[in-house]
C-alpha positions as CSV (number, residue, x, y, z in Angstrom):
1,M,101.6,117.7,85.4
2,S,102.1,115.9,82.1
3,N,100.3,112.8,81.0
4,F,102.6,110.8,78.7
5,S,99.7,109.2,76.8
6,T,98.1,112.6,75.9
7,P,99.0,113.7,72.3
8,G,101.4,116.6,72.5
9,A,102.5,115.8,76.0
10,I,106.2,115.7,76.9
11,N,107.9,112.6,75.5
12,P,110.0,111.0,78.2
13,A,112.4,109.7,75.6
14,G,113.0,113.2,74.5
15,L,114.1,114.1,78.0
16,G,116.6,111.4,78.1
17,L,114.4,109.1,80.2
18,A,114.7,105.5,79.3
19,A,111.5,104.3,81.0
20,S,108.3,104.0,79.0
21,V,104.9,104.4,80.5
22,A,104.5,100.6,80.5
23,E,107.7,100.2,82.4
24,L,106.7,102.9,84.9
25,D,103.3,101.1,85.4
26,R,105.2,97.8,85.9
27,I,107.4,99.4,88.6
28,V,104.4,101.0,90.3
29,G,102.6,97.6,90.3
30,L,105.6,95.8,91.8
31,T,106.0,98.5,94.4
32,S,102.3,98.1,95.4
33,A,102.6,94.3,95.6
34,V,105.7,94.6,97.8
35,Q,104.0,97.2,100.0
36,T,100.9,94.9,100.4
37,Q,103.2,92.0,101.4
38,L,104.9,94.2,104.0
39,N,101.6,95.4,105.4
40,T,100.2,91.8,105.7
41,K,100.6,90.3,109.1
42,P,101.5,86.6,109.1
43,T,98.9,84.1,110.2
44,V,99.8,82.3,113.4
45,V,98.5,78.7,113.8
46,G,99.0,75.8,116.1
47,V,102.3,73.9,116.1
48,P,102.6,71.5,113.2
49,A,102.9,67.8,114.1
50,S,105.6,67.3,111.4
51,A,107.6,69.0,108.7
52,A,104.9,67.7,106.2
53,A,101.9,68.8,108.2
54,A,99.1,70.7,106.4
55,G,99.9,74.3,106.1
56,V,99.7,77.4,103.9
57,A,102.9,79.2,102.7
58,G,103.7,82.2,104.9
59,T,102.0,80.7,108.0
60,I,104.0,80.7,111.2
61,S,103.8,79.0,114.6
62,F,105.8,78.8,117.7
63,D,106.2,77.1,121.1
64,A,108.6,77.4,124.0
65,T,111.4,75.7,122.0
66,A,111.1,76.6,118.4
67,I,109.6,78.8,115.7
68,Y,108.0,77.1,112.7
69,Y,107.4,78.6,109.2
70,C,105.5,77.1,106.3
71,V,107.5,77.7,103.2
72,S,105.0,76.1,100.8
73,T,101.9,74.0,101.0
74,G,102.5,71.2,103.5
75,V,106.3,72.1,103.9
76,W,107.4,73.4,107.3
77,V,110.8,74.5,108.5
78,K,111.8,74.8,112.2
79,A,114.2,77.1,114.0
80,T,115.1,75.8,117.4
81,L,115.4,78.6,120.0
82,A,118.6,78.8,122.1
83,T,120.4,81.4,124.1
84,W,123.8,82.7,123.1
85,P,126.7,84.3,124.9
């Protein structure tokens, strides 16, 4: 396996590859960050008293009539539950 930072190693540009080692590192870092987000379970808290109630972004809540989601610190949105045909 080649190490692009090793002198005499295969040069990715010479193989027609446009990505540099830094770009590959950036992509791997982004992929890891996305995977971490996907693996993180949301925090469920009590139902907020209002749309401006204290809350941390990404927090969710629910009751028998709605699901609440904190989109940023102290900002909640509400999706009312309903049946459909």
